[in-house]
PDB file of the backbone (N, CA, C, O) and the ligand in Angstrom, with CONECT records:
HET     ZN  A 101       1
ATOM      1  N   MET A   1     -20.066   9.338 -43.463  1.00  0.00           N
ATOM      2  CA  MET A   1     -19.652  10.706 -43.185  1.00  0.00           C
ATOM      3  C   MET A   1     -19.708  11.571 -44.504  1.00  0.00           C
ATOM      4  O   MET A   1     -19.425  11.019 -45.568  1.00  0.00           O
ATOM      5  N   TYR A   2     -20.027  12.776 -44.482  1.00  0.00           N
ATOM      6  CA  TYR A   2     -20.126  13.597 -45.592  1.00  0.00           C
ATOM      7  C   TYR A   2     -19.312  14.823 -45.470  1.00  0.00           C
ATOM      8  O   TYR A   2     -18.932  15.285 -44.394  1.00  0.00           O
ATOM      9  N   LEU A   3     -19.039  15.376 -46.759  1.00  0.00           N
ATOM     10  CA  LEU A   3     -18.173  16.484 -46.970  1.00  0.00           C
ATOM     11  C   LEU A   3     -18.828  17.801 -46.730  1.00  0.00           C
ATOM     12  O   LEU A   3     -19.922  17.988 -47.263  1.00  0.00           O
ATOM     13  N   CYS A   4     -18.310  18.718 -46.012  1.00  0.00           N
ATOM     14  CA  CYS A   4     -18.902  20.126 -46.019  1.00  0.00           C
ATOM     15  C   CYS A   4     -18.386  20.800 -47.144  1.00  0.00           C
ATOM     16  O   CYS A   4     -17.170  20.928 -47.291  1.00  0.00           O
ATOM     17  N   PRO A   5     -19.304  21.294 -48.049  1.00  0.00           N
ATOM     18  CA  PRO A   5     -18.828  22.079 -49.174  1.00  0.00           C
ATOM     19  C   PRO A   5     -18.341  23.427 -48.811  1.00  0.00           C
ATOM     20  O   PRO A   5     -17.801  24.107 -49.683  1.00  0.00           O
ATOM     21  N   VAL A   6     -18.469  23.848 -47.693  1.00  0.00           N
ATOM     22  CA  VAL A   6     -17.983  25.226 -47.330  1.00  0.00           C
ATOM     23  C   VAL A   6     -16.491  25.032 -46.993  1.00  0.00           C
ATOM     24  O   VAL A   6     -15.653  25.623 -47.674  1.00  0.00           O
ATOM     25  N   CYS A   7     -16.103  24.191 -45.925  1.00  0.00           N
ATOM     26  CA  CYS A   7     -14.814  24.194 -45.434  1.00  0.00           C
ATOM     27  C   CYS A   7     -14.016  22.890 -45.782  1.00  0.00           C
ATOM     28  O   CYS A   7     -12.796  22.831 -45.635  1.00  0.00           O
ATOM     29  N   GLY A   8     -14.743  21.891 -46.233  1.00  0.00           N
ATOM     30  CA  GLY A   8     -13.956  20.684 -46.658  1.00  0.00           C
ATOM     31  C   GLY A   8     -13.966  19.714 -45.557  1.00  0.00           C
ATOM     32  O   GLY A   8     -13.427  18.628 -45.770  1.00  0.00           O
ATOM     33  N   TYR A   9     -14.532  19.955 -44.336  1.00  0.00           N
ATOM     34  CA  TYR A   9     -14.608  19.000 -43.285  1.00  0.00           C
ATOM     35  C   TYR A   9     -15.389  17.849 -43.709  1.00  0.00           C
ATOM     36  O   TYR A   9     -16.482  18.018 -44.248  1.00  0.00           O
ATOM     37  N   ASP A  10     -14.858  16.568 -43.483  1.00  0.00           N
ATOM     38  CA  ASP A  10     -15.500  15.400 -44.085  1.00  0.00           C
ATOM     39  C   ASP A  10     -16.158  14.539 -43.026  1.00  0.00           C
ATOM     40  O   ASP A  10     -16.254  13.323 -43.193  1.00  0.00           O
ATOM     41  N   GLU A  11     -16.650  15.189 -41.854  1.00  0.00           N
ATOM     42  CA  GLU A  11     -17.339  14.248 -40.958  1.00  0.00           C
ATOM     43  C   GLU A  11     -18.668  14.738 -40.684  1.00  0.00           C
ATOM     44  O   GLU A  11     -19.103  14.632 -39.537  1.00  0.00           O
ATOM     45  N   LEU A  12     -19.417  15.300 -41.659  1.00  0.00           N
ATOM     46  CA  LEU A  12     -20.778  15.659 -41.462  1.00  0.00           C
ATOM     47  C   LEU A  12     -21.569  14.378 -41.252  1.00  0.00           C
ATOM     48  O   LEU A  12     -21.224  13.343 -41.821  1.00  0.00           O
ATOM     49  N   ASP A  13     -22.651  14.430 -40.425  1.00  0.00           N
ATOM     50  CA  ASP A  13     -23.421  13.233 -40.253  1.00  0.00           C
ATOM     51  C   ASP A  13     -24.417  13.058 -41.319  1.00  0.00           C
ATOM     52  O   ASP A  13     -24.808  11.926 -41.604  1.00  0.00           O
ATOM     53  N   GLU A  14     -24.853  14.101 -41.926  1.00  0.00           N
ATOM     54  CA  GLU A  14     -25.842  13.991 -43.003  1.00  0.00           C
ATOM     55  C   GLU A  14     -25.390  14.715 -44.237  1.00  0.00           C
ATOM     56  O   GLU A  14     -24.589  15.648 -44.186  1.00  0.00           O
ATOM     57  N   LEU A  15     -25.958  14.233 -45.421  1.00  0.00           N
ATOM     58  CA  LEU A  15     -25.737  15.120 -46.682  1.00  0.00           C
ATOM     59  C   LEU A  15     -26.171  16.472 -46.394  1.00  0.00           C
ATOM     60  O   LEU A  15     -27.251  16.668 -45.837  1.00  0.00           O
ATOM     61  N   PRO A  16     -25.376  17.449 -46.748  1.00  0.00           N
ATOM     62  CA  PRO A  16     -25.698  18.819 -46.556  1.00  0.00           C
ATOM     63  C   PRO A  16     -27.117  19.183 -47.259  1.00  0.00           C
ATOM     64  O   PRO A  16     -27.958  19.926 -46.754  1.00  0.00           O
ATOM     65  N   TYR A  17     -27.222  18.584 -48.404  1.00  0.00           N
ATOM     66  CA  TYR A  17     -28.594  18.877 -49.008  1.00  0.00           C
ATOM     67  C   TYR A  17     -29.227  17.724 -49.330  1.00  0.00           C
ATOM     68  O   TYR A  17     -28.550  16.843 -49.861  1.00  0.00           O
ATOM     69  N   VAL A  18     -30.497  17.517 -49.102  1.00  0.00           N
ATOM     70  CA  VAL A  18     -31.272  16.336 -49.217  1.00  0.00           C
ATOM     71  C   VAL A  18     -31.301  15.929 -50.775  1.00  0.00           C
ATOM     72  O   VAL A  18     -31.696  16.691 -51.657  1.00  0.00           O
ATOM     73  N   ASN A  19     -30.853  14.695 -50.978  1.00  0.00           N
ATOM     74  CA  ASN A  19     -30.870  14.293 -52.468  1.00  0.00           C
ATOM     75  C   ASN A  19     -30.023  15.180 -53.327  1.00  0.00           C
ATOM     76  O   ASN A  19     -30.219  15.187 -54.542  1.00  0.00           O
ATOM     77  N   ASN A  20     -29.109  15.918 -52.793  1.00  0.00           N
ATOM     78  CA  ASN A  20     -28.318  16.898 -53.507  1.00  0.00           C
ATOM     79  C   ASN A  20     -29.188  17.928 -54.234  1.00  0.00           C
ATOM     80  O   ASN A  20     -28.849  18.449 -55.297  1.00  0.00           O
ATOM     81  N   ASP A  21     -30.377  18.195 -53.563  1.00  0.00           N
ATOM     82  CA  ASP A  21     -31.241  19.143 -54.070  1.00  0.00           C
ATOM     83  C   ASP A  21     -30.933  20.429 -53.262  1.00  0.00           C
ATOM     84  O   ASP A  21     -31.150  20.423 -52.050  1.00  0.00           O
ATOM     85  N   VAL A  22     -30.479  21.438 -53.822  1.00  0.00           N
ATOM     86  CA  VAL A  22     -29.949  22.628 -52.948  1.00  0.00           C
ATOM     87  C   VAL A  22     -31.093  23.440 -52.530  1.00  0.00           C
ATOM     88  O   VAL A  22     -30.870  24.519 -51.980  1.00  0.00           O
ATOM     89  N   THR A  23     -32.404  23.006 -52.749  1.00  0.00           N
ATOM     90  CA  THR A  23     -33.396  23.820 -52.158  1.00  0.00           C
ATOM     91  C   THR A  23     -33.808  23.269 -50.728  1.00  0.00           C
ATOM     92  O   THR A  23     -34.612  23.918 -50.060  1.00  0.00           O
ATOM     93  N   THR A  24     -33.313  22.175 -50.281  1.00  0.00           N
ATOM     94  CA  THR A  24     -33.567  21.487 -49.068  1.00  0.00           C
ATOM     95  C   THR A  24     -32.362  21.117 -48.349  1.00  0.00           C
ATOM     96  O   THR A  24     -31.626  20.202 -48.715  1.00  0.00           O
ATOM     97  N   GLY A  25     -32.148  21.909 -47.217  1.00  0.00           N
ATOM     98  CA  GLY A  25     -30.891  21.678 -46.493  1.00  0.00           C
ATOM     99  C   GLY A  25     -31.090  20.673 -45.311  1.00  0.00           C
ATOM    100  O   GLY A  25     -32.223  20.425 -44.898  1.00  0.00           O
ATOM    101  N   SER A  26     -29.990  20.108 -44.780  1.00  0.00           N
ATOM    102  CA  SER A  26     -30.036  19.097 -43.739  1.00  0.00           C
ATOM    103  C   SER A  26     -30.326  19.780 -42.324  1.00  0.00           C
ATOM    104  O   SER A  26     -30.694  19.090 -41.373  1.00  0.00           O
ATOM    105  N   PHE A  27     -30.148  21.157 -42.219  1.00  0.00           N
ATOM    106  CA  PHE A  27     -30.211  21.806 -41.085  1.00  0.00           C
ATOM    107  C   PHE A  27     -29.096  21.459 -40.036  1.00  0.00           C
ATOM    108  O   PHE A  27     -29.114  21.887 -38.882  1.00  0.00           O
ATOM    109  N   GLU A  28     -28.119  20.636 -40.555  1.00  0.00           N
ATOM    110  CA  GLU A  28     -26.992  20.262 -39.741  1.00  0.00           C
ATOM    111  C   GLU A  28     -25.984  21.438 -39.756  1.00  0.00           C
ATOM    112  O   GLU A  28     -25.737  22.046 -40.798  1.00  0.00           O
ATOM    113  N   ILE A  29     -25.419  21.735 -38.586  1.00  0.00           N
ATOM    114  CA  ILE A  29     -24.401  22.790 -38.457  1.00  0.00           C
ATOM    115  C   ILE A  29     -23.038  22.131 -38.493  1.00  0.00           C
ATOM    116  O   ILE A  29     -22.748  21.225 -37.711  1.00  0.00           O
ATOM    117  N   CYS A  30     -22.176  22.610 -39.440  1.00  0.00           N
ATOM    118  CA  CYS A  30     -20.849  22.035 -39.591  1.00  0.00           C
ATOM    119  C   CYS A  30     -20.143  22.196 -38.269  1.00  0.00           C
ATOM    120  O   CYS A  30     -20.206  23.305 -37.738  1.00  0.00           O
ATOM    121  N   SER A  31     -19.456  21.196 -37.650  1.00  0.00           N
ATOM    122  CA  SER A  31     -18.684  21.378 -36.410  1.00  0.00           C
ATOM    123  C   SER A  31     -17.513  22.263 -36.693  1.00  0.00           C
ATOM    124  O   SER A  31     -17.046  22.985 -35.812  1.00  0.00           O
ATOM    125  N   CYS A  32     -17.019  22.219 -37.936  1.00  0.00           N
ATOM    126  CA  CYS A  32     -15.760  23.023 -38.163  1.00  0.00           C
ATOM    127  C   CYS A  32     -16.057  24.438 -38.484  1.00  0.00           C
ATOM    128  O   CYS A  32     -15.505  25.324 -37.832  1.00  0.00           O
ATOM    129  N   CYS A  33     -16.911  24.727 -39.466  1.00  0.00           N
ATOM    130  CA  CYS A  33     -17.056  26.146 -39.889  1.00  0.00           C
ATOM    131  C   CYS A  33     -18.371  26.780 -39.341  1.00  0.00           C
ATOM    132  O   CYS A  33     -18.575  27.986 -39.482  1.00  0.00           O
ATOM    133  N   GLY A  34     -19.172  26.044 -38.778  1.00  0.00           N
ATOM    134  CA  GLY A  34     -20.408  26.625 -38.298  1.00  0.00           C
ATOM    135  C   GLY A  34     -21.532  26.780 -39.247  1.00  0.00           C
ATOM    136  O   GLY A  34     -22.604  27.211 -38.821  1.00  0.00           O
ATOM    137  N   PHE A  35     -21.381  26.458 -40.543  1.00  0.00           N
ATOM    138  CA  PHE A  35     -22.308  26.774 -41.554  1.00  0.00           C
ATOM    139  C   PHE A  35     -23.502  25.827 -41.303  1.00  0.00           C
ATOM    140  O   PHE A  35     -23.293  24.640 -41.054  1.00  0.00           O
ATOM    141  N   GLN A  36     -24.725  26.326 -41.364  1.00  0.00           N
ATOM    142  CA  GLN A  36     -25.918  25.502 -41.226  1.00  0.00           C
ATOM    143  C   GLN A  36     -26.600  25.424 -42.582  1.00  0.00           C
ATOM    144  O   GLN A  36     -27.040  26.444 -43.113  1.00  0.00           O
ATOM    145  N   PHE A  37     -26.694  24.238 -43.146  1.00  0.00           N
ATOM    146  CA  PHE A  37     -27.263  23.967 -44.485  1.00  0.00           C
ATOM    147  C   PHE A  37     -28.710  24.106 -44.469  1.00  0.00           C
ATOM    148  O   PHE A  37     -29.382  23.440 -43.682  1.00  0.00           O
ATOM    149  N   GLY A  38     -29.280  24.991 -45.349  1.00  0.00           N
ATOM    150  CA  GLY A  38     -30.658  25.189 -45.389  1.00  0.00           C
ATOM    151  C   GLY A  38     -30.994  26.619 -44.680  1.00  0.00           C
ATOM    152  O   GLY A  38     -32.025  27.222 -44.977  1.00  0.00           O
ATOM    153  N   VAL A  39     -30.134  27.090 -43.797  1.00  0.00           N
ATOM    154  CA  VAL A  39     -30.371  28.304 -43.122  1.00  0.00           C
ATOM    155  C   VAL A  39     -29.498  29.356 -43.601  1.00  0.00           C
ATOM    156  O   VAL A  39     -29.975  30.368 -44.113  1.00  0.00           O
ATOM    157  N   ASP A  40     -28.080  29.161 -43.449  1.00  0.00           N
ATOM    158  CA  ASP A  40     -27.312  30.270 -43.758  1.00  0.00           C
ATOM    159  C   ASP A  40     -27.353  30.612 -45.276  1.00  0.00           C
ATOM    160  O   ASP A  40     -27.204  31.755 -45.710  1.00  0.00           O
ATOM    161  N   ASP A  41     -27.586  29.432 -46.090  1.00  0.00           N
ATOM    162  CA  ASP A  41     -27.596  29.537 -47.563  1.00  0.00           C
ATOM    163  C   ASP A  41     -28.957  29.960 -48.012  1.00  0.00           C
ATOM    164  O   ASP A  41     -29.147  30.990 -48.659  1.00  0.00           O
ATOM    165  N   LEU A  42     -29.914  29.115 -47.643  1.00  0.00           N
ATOM    166  CA  LEU A  42     -31.365  29.409 -48.273  1.00  0.00           C
ATOM    167  C   LEU A  42     -32.136  30.449 -47.502  1.00  0.00           C
ATOM    168  O   LEU A  42     -32.857  31.228 -48.124  1.00  0.00           O
ATOM    169  N   ASP A  43     -32.039  30.515 -46.230  1.00  0.00           N
ATOM    170  CA  ASP A  43     -32.714  31.573 -45.490  1.00  0.00           C
ATOM    171  C   ASP A  43     -32.055  32.935 -45.412  1.00  0.00           C
ATOM    172  O   ASP A  43     -32.710  33.975 -45.484  1.00  0.00           O
ATOM    173  N   ASN A  44     -30.714  32.900 -45.261  1.00  0.00           N
ATOM    174  CA  ASN A  44     -29.967  34.039 -45.135  1.00  0.00           C
ATOM    175  C   ASN A  44     -29.182  34.472 -46.412  1.00  0.00           C
ATOM    176  O   ASN A  44     -28.550  35.528 -46.413  1.00  0.00           O
ATOM    177  N   GLY A  45     -29.222  33.711 -47.419  1.00  0.00           N
ATOM    178  CA  GLY A  45     -28.829  34.055 -48.672  1.00  0.00           C
ATOM    179  C   GLY A  45     -27.311  34.259 -48.801  1.00  0.00           C
ATOM    180  O   GLY A  45     -26.852  35.017 -49.656  1.00  0.00           O
ATOM    181  N   ILE A  46     -26.525  33.563 -47.928  1.00  0.00           N
ATOM    182  CA  ILE A  46     -25.046  33.627 -47.956  1.00  0.00           C
ATOM    183  C   ILE A  46     -24.501  32.467 -48.902  1.00  0.00           C
ATOM    184  O   ILE A  46     -24.813  31.299 -48.674  1.00  0.00           O
ATOM    185  N   SER A  47     -23.763  32.781 -49.860  1.00  0.00           N
ATOM    186  CA  SER A  47     -23.203  31.799 -50.709  1.00  0.00           C
ATOM    187  C   SER A  47     -22.151  30.994 -49.924  1.00  0.00           C
ATOM    188  O   SER A  47     -21.569  31.506 -48.967  1.00  0.00           O
ATOM    189  N   LEU A  48     -21.909  29.753 -50.323  1.00  0.00           N
ATOM    190  CA  LEU A  48     -20.933  28.948 -49.616  1.00  0.00           C
ATOM    191  C   LEU A  48     -19.613  29.604 -49.705  1.00  0.00           C
ATOM    192  O   LEU A  48     -18.867  29.693 -48.730  1.00  0.00           O
ATOM    193  N   LYS A  49     -19.326  30.067 -50.884  1.00  0.00           N
ATOM    194  CA  LYS A  49     -17.913  30.779 -51.088  1.00  0.00           C
ATOM    195  C   LYS A  49     -17.784  31.996 -50.226  1.00  0.00           C
ATOM    196  O   LYS A  49     -16.745  32.207 -49.600  1.00  0.00           O
ATOM    197  N   LYS A  50     -18.848  32.827 -50.177  1.00  0.00           N
ATOM    198  CA  LYS A  50     -18.697  34.026 -49.366  1.00  0.00           C
ATOM    199  C   LYS A  50     -18.625  33.598 -47.919  1.00  0.00           C
ATOM    200  O   LYS A  50     -17.875  34.269 -47.210  1.00  0.00           O
ATOM    201  N   TYR A  51     -19.296  32.564 -47.344  1.00  0.00           N
ATOM    202  CA  TYR A  51     -19.191  32.209 -46.049  1.00  0.00           C
ATOM    203  C   TYR A  51     -17.751  31.716 -45.745  1.00  0.00           C
ATOM    204  O   TYR A  51     -17.151  32.068 -44.730  1.00  0.00           O
ATOM    205  N   ARG A  52     -17.249  30.912 -46.645  1.00  0.00           N
ATOM    206  CA  ARG A  52     -15.878  30.343 -46.510  1.00  0.00           C
ATOM    207  C   ARG A  52     -14.868  31.489 -46.488  1.00  0.00           C
ATOM    208  O   ARG A  52     -13.992  31.528 -45.624  1.00  0.00           O
ATOM    209  N   ASP A  53     -14.987  32.404 -47.418  1.00  0.00           N
ATOM    210  CA  ASP A  53     -14.004  33.414 -47.473  1.00  0.00           C
ATOM    211  C   ASP A  53     -14.009  34.354 -46.157  1.00  0.00           C
ATOM    212  O   ASP A  53     -12.976  34.822 -45.679  1.00  0.00           O
ATOM    213  N   LYS A  54     -15.235  34.560 -45.661  1.00  0.00           N
ATOM    214  CA  LYS A  54     -15.326  35.306 -44.381  1.00  0.00           C
ATOM    215  C   LYS A  54     -14.756  34.515 -43.228  1.00  0.00           C
ATOM    216  O   LYS A  54     -13.987  35.017 -42.409  1.00  0.00           O
ATOM    217  N   TRP A  55     -15.178  33.206 -43.192  1.00  0.00           N
ATOM    218  CA  TRP A  55     -14.657  32.401 -42.040  1.00  0.00           C
ATOM    219  C   TRP A  55     -13.127  32.262 -42.154  1.00  0.00           C
ATOM    220  O   TRP A  55     -12.487  32.376 -41.109  1.00  0.00           O
ATOM    221  N   VAL A  56     -12.451  32.025 -43.334  1.00  0.00           N
ATOM    222  CA  VAL A  56     -11.050  31.996 -43.481  1.00  0.00           C
ATOM    223  C   VAL A  56     -10.428  33.430 -42.893  1.00  0.00           C
ATOM    224  O   VAL A  56      -9.576  33.556 -42.014  1.00  0.00           O
ATOM    225  N   ASP A  57     -11.043  34.363 -43.566  1.00  0.00           N
ATOM    226  CA  ASP A  57     -10.530  35.817 -43.207  1.00  0.00           C
ATOM    227  C   ASP A  57     -10.551  35.956 -41.790  1.00  0.00           C
ATOM    228  O   ASP A  57      -9.621  36.584 -41.284  1.00  0.00           O
ATOM    229  N   GLU A  58     -11.481  35.464 -41.022  1.00  0.00           N
ATOM    230  CA  GLU A  58     -11.585  35.751 -39.600  1.00  0.00           C
ATOM    231  C   GLU A  58     -10.791  34.749 -38.763  1.00  0.00           C
ATOM    232  O   GLU A  58     -10.960  34.655 -37.547  1.00  0.00           O
ATOM    233  N   GLY A  59      -9.965  34.042 -39.413  1.00  0.00           N
ATOM    234  CA  GLY A  59      -9.018  33.092 -38.730  1.00  0.00           C
ATOM    235  C   GLY A  59      -9.413  31.644 -38.695  1.00  0.00           C
ATOM    236  O   GLY A  59      -8.747  30.834 -38.050  1.00  0.00           O
ATOM    237  N   ALA A  60     -10.620  31.256 -39.464  1.00  0.00           N
ATOM    238  CA  ALA A  60     -10.972  29.880 -39.538  1.00  0.00           C
ATOM    239  C   ALA A  60     -11.120  29.168 -38.189  1.00  0.00           C
ATOM    240  O   ALA A  60     -10.628  28.056 -37.998  1.00  0.00           O
ATOM    241  N   LYS A  61     -11.789  29.817 -37.288  1.00  0.00           N
ATOM    242  CA  LYS A  61     -11.969  29.275 -35.989  1.00  0.00           C
ATOM    243  C   LYS A  61     -12.961  28.036 -35.972  1.00  0.00           C
ATOM    244  O   LYS A  61     -13.999  28.024 -36.632  1.00  0.00           O
ATOM    245  N   TRP A  62     -12.546  26.999 -35.160  1.00  0.00           N
ATOM    246  CA  TRP A  62     -13.295  25.843 -35.090  1.00  0.00           C
ATOM    247  C   TRP A  62     -14.501  26.114 -34.391  1.00  0.00           C
ATOM    248  O   TRP A  62     -14.482  26.748 -33.337  1.00  0.00           O
ATOM    249  N   TYR A  63     -15.640  25.645 -34.941  1.00  0.00           N
ATOM    250  CA  TYR A  63     -17.053  26.148 -34.408  1.00  0.00           C
ATOM    251  C   TYR A  63     -17.471  25.420 -33.195  1.00  0.00           C
ATOM    252  O   TYR A  63     -17.741  26.047 -32.170  1.00  0.00           O
ATOM    253  N   SER A  64     -17.544  24.085 -33.251  1.00  0.00           N
ATOM    254  CA  SER A  64     -18.181  23.269 -32.224  1.00  0.00           C
ATOM    255  C   SER A  64     -17.340  23.066 -30.921  1.00  0.00           C
ATOM    256  O   SER A  64     -16.140  22.794 -30.952  1.00  0.00           O
ATOM    257  N   ASP A  65     -18.099  23.225 -29.722  1.00  0.00           N
ATOM    258  CA  ASP A  65     -17.506  22.870 -28.537  1.00  0.00           C
ATOM    259  C   ASP A  65     -17.762  21.315 -28.273  1.00  0.00           C
ATOM    260  O   ASP A  65     -16.914  20.684 -27.641  1.00  0.00           O
ATOM    261  N   SER A  66     -18.865  20.712 -28.726  1.00  0.00           N
ATOM    262  CA  SER A  66     -19.123  19.390 -28.446  1.00  0.00           C
ATOM    263  C   SER A  66     -18.396  18.423 -29.330  1.00  0.00           C
ATOM    264  O   SER A  66     -18.216  17.260 -28.969  1.00  0.00           O
ATOM    265  N   SER A  67     -17.971  18.891 -30.495  1.00  0.00           N
ATOM    266  CA  SER A  67     -17.036  18.066 -31.326  1.00  0.00           C
ATOM    267  C   SER A  67     -15.708  18.783 -31.522  1.00  0.00           C
ATOM    268  O   SER A  67     -15.510  19.497 -32.505  1.00  0.00           O
ATOM    269  N   PRO A  68     -14.790  18.577 -30.558  1.00  0.00           N
ATOM    270  CA  PRO A  68     -13.639  19.378 -30.627  1.00  0.00           C
ATOM    271  C   PRO A  68     -12.817  19.217 -31.877  1.00  0.00           C
ATOM    272  O   PRO A  68     -12.998  18.252 -32.620  1.00  0.00           O
ATOM    273  N   LYS A  69     -11.903  20.156 -32.128  1.00  0.00           N
ATOM    274  CA  LYS A  69     -11.095  20.136 -33.226  1.00  0.00           C
ATOM    275  C   LYS A  69     -10.149  18.917 -33.148  1.00  0.00           C
ATOM    276  O   LYS A  69      -9.565  18.648 -32.098  1.00  0.00           O
ATOM    277  N   PRO A  70     -10.006  18.188 -34.268  1.00  0.00           N
ATOM    278  CA  PRO A  70      -8.959  17.092 -34.234  1.00  0.00           C
ATOM    279  C   PRO A  70      -7.598  17.613 -34.005  1.00  0.00           C
ATOM    280  O   PRO A  70      -7.227  18.690 -34.472  1.00  0.00           O
ATOM    281  N   LYS A  71      -6.849  16.837 -33.274  1.00  0.00           N
ATOM    282  CA  LYS A  71      -5.368  17.190 -32.844  1.00  0.00           C
ATOM    283  C   LYS A  71      -4.560  17.505 -34.117  1.00  0.00           C
ATOM    284  O   LYS A  71      -3.752  18.434 -34.117  1.00  0.00           O
ATOM    285  N   ASP A  72      -4.766  16.758 -35.171  1.00  0.00           N
ATOM    286  CA  ASP A  72      -3.872  16.912 -36.367  1.00  0.00           C
ATOM    287  C   ASP A  72      -4.616  17.661 -37.417  1.00  0.00           C
ATOM    288  O   ASP A  72      -4.355  17.476 -38.606  1.00  0.00           O
ATOM    289  N   TRP A  73      -5.604  18.566 -36.997  1.00  0.00           N
ATOM    290  CA  TRP A  73      -6.374  19.377 -37.976  1.00  0.00           C
ATOM    291  C   TRP A  73      -5.465  20.336 -38.762  1.00  0.00           C
ATOM    292  O   TRP A  73      -4.583  21.002 -38.220  1.00  0.00           O
ATOM    293  N   ASN A  74      -5.759  20.364 -40.167  1.00  0.00           N
ATOM    294  CA  ASN A  74      -4.841  21.157 -40.962  1.00  0.00           C
ATOM    295  C   ASN A  74      -5.798  21.793 -41.964  1.00  0.00           C
ATOM    296  O   ASN A  74      -6.377  21.119 -42.816  1.00  0.00           O
ATOM    297  N   LEU A  75      -5.949  23.132 -41.836  1.00  0.00           N
ATOM    298  CA  LEU A  75      -6.916  23.813 -42.660  1.00  0.00           C
ATOM    299  C   LEU A  75      -6.615  23.796 -44.128  1.00  0.00           C
ATOM    300  O   LEU A  75      -7.488  23.642 -44.982  1.00  0.00           O
ATOM    301  N   GLU A  76      -5.243  23.972 -44.403  1.00  0.00           N
ATOM    302  CA  GLU A  76      -4.876  24.009 -45.886  1.00  0.00           C
ATOM    303  C   GLU A  76      -5.177  22.704 -46.480  1.00  0.00           C
ATOM    304  O   GLU A  76      -5.716  22.639 -47.585  1.00  0.00           O
ATOM    305  N   LYS A  77      -4.822  21.547 -45.736  1.00  0.00           N
ATOM    306  CA  LYS A  77      -5.037  20.273 -46.309  1.00  0.00           C
ATOM    307  C   LYS A  77      -6.577  20.053 -46.537  1.00  0.00           C
ATOM    308  O   LYS A  77      -7.007  19.532 -47.566  1.00  0.00           O
ATOM    309  N   GLN A  78      -7.362  20.475 -45.529  1.00  0.00           N
ATOM    310  CA  GLN A  78      -8.827  20.228 -45.469  1.00  0.00           C
ATOM    311  C   GLN A  78      -9.413  21.031 -46.677  1.00  0.00           C
ATOM    312  O   GLN A  78     -10.328  20.532 -47.332  1.00  0.00           O
ATOM    313  N   LEU A  79      -8.965  22.122 -46.951  1.00  0.00           N
ATOM    314  CA  LEU A  79      -9.580  23.040 -48.009  1.00  0.00           C
ATOM    315  C   LEU A  79      -9.230  22.337 -49.337  1.00  0.00           C
ATOM    316  O   LEU A  79     -10.003  22.497 -50.281  1.00  0.00           O
ATOM    317  N   LEU A  80      -8.288  21.680 -49.466  1.00  0.00           N
ATOM    318  CA  LEU A  80      -7.967  20.857 -50.678  1.00  0.00           C
ATOM    319  C   LEU A  80      -9.083  19.822 -51.154  1.00  0.00           C
ATOM    320  O   LEU A  80      -9.156  19.366 -52.295  1.00  0.00           O
ATOM    321  N   ASN A  81      -9.931  19.528 -50.108  1.00  0.00           N
ATOM    322  CA  ASN A  81     -10.994  18.524 -50.223  1.00  0.00           C
ATOM    323  C   ASN A  81     -12.010  19.165 -51.269  1.00  0.00           C
ATOM    324  O   ASN A  81     -12.593  18.463 -52.096  1.00  0.00           O
ATOM    325  N   ILE A  82     -12.175  20.463 -51.187  1.00  0.00           N
ATOM    326  CA  ILE A  82     -13.224  21.228 -51.927  1.00  0.00           C
ATOM    327  C   ILE A  82     -12.715  22.210 -53.102  1.00  0.00           C
ATOM    328  O   ILE A  82     -13.376  22.435 -54.115  1.00  0.00           O
ATOM    329  N   ILE A  83     -11.618  22.689 -52.861  1.00  0.00           N
ATOM    330  CA  ILE A  83     -10.988  23.641 -53.938  1.00  0.00           C
ATOM    331  C   ILE A  83     -10.127  22.835 -54.909  1.00  0.00           C
ATOM    332  O   ILE A  83      -9.076  22.284 -54.580  1.00  0.00           O
ATOM    333  N   THR A  84     -10.653  22.811 -56.120  1.00  0.00           N
ATOM    334  CA  THR A  84      -9.939  22.042 -57.060  1.00  0.00           C
ATOM    335  C   THR A  84      -9.238  22.880 -58.186  1.00  0.00           C
ATOM    336  O   THR A  84      -8.586  22.313 -59.062  1.00  0.00           O
TER     337      THR A  84
HETATM  338 ZN    ZN A 101     -17.719  23.359 -42.758  1.00  0.00          ZN2+
END
């Protein structure tokens, strides 16, 4: 499992960027924040931070219906995974 660099969710199926090369995204959509690597960033030009700030501002809604939010989900704790 891999870490989402936008929201800190740590159950991505794939590395967000192929070989950590930020020019090639995995096209996976984060179940938590809904960011799609290689599309929102590279095609739409939205920075990870800008997306994160907007997502949090709008109430940090869980994105995926097929991967429901964990019962013990804690946004503040999760964000500590990425904000140092
Ligand atoms: Zn995410």
